[in-house]
C-alpha positions as CSV (number, residue, x, y, z in Angstrom):
1,M,19.9,6.1,-14.8
2,S,20.2,2.3,-14.7
3,E,17.8,0.0,-16.5
4,I,16.2,-1.1,-13.1
5,G,15.9,2.6,-12.1
6,E,14.2,3.4,-15.4
7,L,11.7,0.6,-14.9
8,Q,10.9,1.7,-11.4
9,A,10.4,5.3,-12.6
10,A,8.1,4.1,-15.4
11,D,6.2,2.0,-12.9
12,T,5.8,5.0,-10.5
13,R,4.7,7.2,-13.4
14,S,2.0,4.8,-14.4
15,R,0.4,5.0,-11.0
16,R,-1.8,8.1,-10.3
17,A,-0.8,9.6,-7.0
18,W,-3.6,11.4,-5.1
19,L,-3.7,15.2,-5.2
20,P,-6.2,17.4,-3.5
21,P,-8.7,19.2,-5.7
22,R,-7.4,22.2,-7.6
23,W,-9.7,24.6,-5.7
24,F,-8.1,23.4,-2.4
25,V,-4.6,23.9,-3.7
26,V,-5.4,27.5,-4.8
27,L,-7.2,28.2,-1.5
28,F,-4.2,27.0,0.4
29,W,-1.8,29.2,-1.6
30,H,-3.9,32.2,-0.9
31,G,-4.1,31.4,2.8
32,H,-0.4,30.8,3.1
33,R,0.4,34.2,1.4
34,A,-2.2,35.9,3.7
35,L,-0.6,34.4,6.8
36,L,2.8,35.7,5.7
37,R,1.3,39.2,5.0
38,V,-0.6,39.4,8.3
39,T,2.3,38.2,10.4
40,R,4.8,40.2,8.4
41,G,6.7,37.0,7.7
42,R,6.9,35.8,11.3
43,L,4.8,32.7,10.4
44,G,4.7,30.8,7.1
45,L,8.4,30.3,6.3
46,W,10.4,27.4,7.6
47,R,13.9,25.9,7.2
48,P,14.3,22.5,5.5
49,K,14.9,19.6,7.9
50,P,16.3,16.2,7.1
51,G,13.9,14.5,4.8
52,R,11.7,17.6,4.6
53,W,11.6,20.7,2.4
54,G,11.4,24.3,3.7
55,A,9.3,27.3,2.5
56,L,10.6,30.6,1.2
57,R,9.1,33.7,-0.2
58,L,10.3,34.5,-3.7
59,T,10.1,38.0,-5.2
60,T,10.4,38.1,-9.0
61,T,10.0,40.8,-11.6
62,G,6.9,40.4,-13.7
63,R,7.8,39.6,-17.3
64,R,5.0,41.9,-18.7
65,T,4.5,44.5,-16.0
66,G,8.0,44.8,-14.6
67,R,6.4,45.0,-11.2
68,P,7.5,42.9,-8.2
69,R,5.6,39.6,-7.8
70,Q,5.7,37.4,-4.7
71,V,5.1,33.7,-4.3
72,V,5.8,31.1,-1.6
73,V,7.7,28.0,-2.8
74,G,9.1,24.9,-1.2
75,Y,12.9,24.5,-1.3
76,V,15.9,22.4,-0.3
77,E,19.4,23.6,0.3
78,D,22.3,22.5,-1.9
79,G,25.4,24.0,-0.6
80,R,24.9,27.8,-0.9
81,N,22.2,27.3,-3.4
82,L,18.4,27.0,-2.9
83,V,16.6,24.5,-5.1
84,T,12.9,24.3,-6.0
85,M,10.8,22.8,-8.8
86,A,8.8,24.8,-11.3
87,M,5.4,23.1,-10.8
88,N,2.1,24.8,-10.5
89,G,0.4,22.5,-8.0
90,W,1.3,19.8,-10.4
91,G,-1.1,21.3,-12.9
92,A,-0.2,21.4,-16.6
93,A,0.7,25.1,-16.9
94,E,4.1,26.5,-16.0
95,P,3.9,28.7,-12.9
96,A,4.0,32.4,-13.5
97,W,7.0,32.9,-11.2
98,W,9.0,30.5,-13.4
99,L,8.0,32.4,-16.6
100,N,9.0,35.6,-14.8
101,L,12.4,34.2,-13.9
102,Q,13.0,33.1,-17.5
103,A,12.6,36.7,-18.6
104,H,14.3,38.3,-15.5
105,P,16.5,35.7,-13.6
106,D,17.4,38.0,-10.8
107,A,15.2,37.7,-7.7
108,T,15.0,37.9,-4.0
109,A,14.6,34.9,-1.8
110,R,13.4,35.4,1.8
111,T,13.9,32.4,4.1
112,R,13.6,32.0,7.8
113,D,17.2,33.0,8.0
114,G,16.9,36.3,6.1
115,T,16.8,37.8,2.7
116,R,19.2,37.1,-0.1
117,Q,19.6,38.3,-3.7
118,V,19.7,35.3,-6.1
119,R,19.9,34.5,-9.8
120,A,17.8,31.6,-11.0
121,R,18.7,29.0,-13.6
122,R,17.4,25.6,-14.8
123,A,19.4,22.6,-13.7
124,Q,20.5,20.4,-16.6
125,G,21.9,16.9,-17.1
126,D,23.5,15.1,-14.2
127,E,22.9,18.1,-11.9
128,R,19.2,17.9,-12.6
129,E,19.1,14.1,-12.0
130,R,21.0,14.5,-8.7
131,L,18.6,17.3,-7.4
132,W,15.5,15.4,-8.6
133,A,16.7,12.4,-6.7
134,R,17.0,14.5,-3.5
135,W,13.4,15.7,-4.0
136,A,12.3,12.1,-4.6
137,E,13.7,11.1,-1.2
138,I,11.5,13.7,0.4
139,D,8.4,13.0,-1.7
140,K,7.9,9.4,-2.7
141,N,5.1,10.3,-5.2
142,L,7.3,12.8,-7.1
143,D,7.5,10.8,-10.3
144,A,3.8,10.1,-10.3
145,Y,3.0,13.8,-9.7
146,A,5.4,14.8,-12.5
147,A,3.8,12.3,-14.9
148,R,0.6,14.4,-14.7
149,R,2.3,17.3,-16.4
150,P,2.7,17.4,-20.2
151,A,6.3,18.7,-20.1
152,Q,9.3,18.0,-17.9
153,T,9.2,19.8,-14.6
154,A,12.1,22.2,-14.4
155,V,14.4,22.0,-11.3
156,V,15.3,25.6,-10.5
157,I,18.5,26.6,-8.7
158,F,18.8,29.9,-6.9
159,E,22.4,30.9,-6.8
160,P,23.6,33.7,-4.5
161,R,24.0,36.7,-6.8
162,G,27.6,37.4,-7.7
163,T,28.5,33.7,-7.8
164,A,26.0,32.7,-10.5
165,G,27.7,30.7,-13.2
166,L,30.3,29.3,-10.7
167,A,30.1,25.6,-9.8
168,A,28.4,25.7,-6.4
169,G,27.7,22.0,-5.8
170,P,26.7,20.4,-2.6
171,G,28.3,21.6,0.6
172,P,29.9,19.5,3.4
173,G,27.6,16.7,4.7
174,R,25.1,17.0,1.9
């Protein structure tokens, strides 16, 4: 990152971006999951559009119970990969789904286009910076929200299972 970019990021982190109260965030999560359940997935999932993120339903394996756990997360596409951030409504704690993925990286991602088996991994180095910048184009308050957390927010990549570990960078036109 350039010196000017670092100064801009530091300035953004020093501002406090507005977030709704925690009770509202939790209520919204429960409502969104209920909508998916009641409509059997017909409503509540959407594709990312230019300058916007999409919503997918992620099924992980519980790290302690071994049972399936479902959550709805926002995502962007990066070639064949799906990318999200491990944030818990920008709260301090790591989200349970991310802790589950660290123990059992294989998961199922259901998007508006169908279901796919994926393997999760944390983006590192230049790849993380590139993907963070993509999210920052969508959400101008990203750095300010991230500054609320005590640790760096993980950028999580879902690679199609069977190609995990291969370089699957951005596709054409991305």
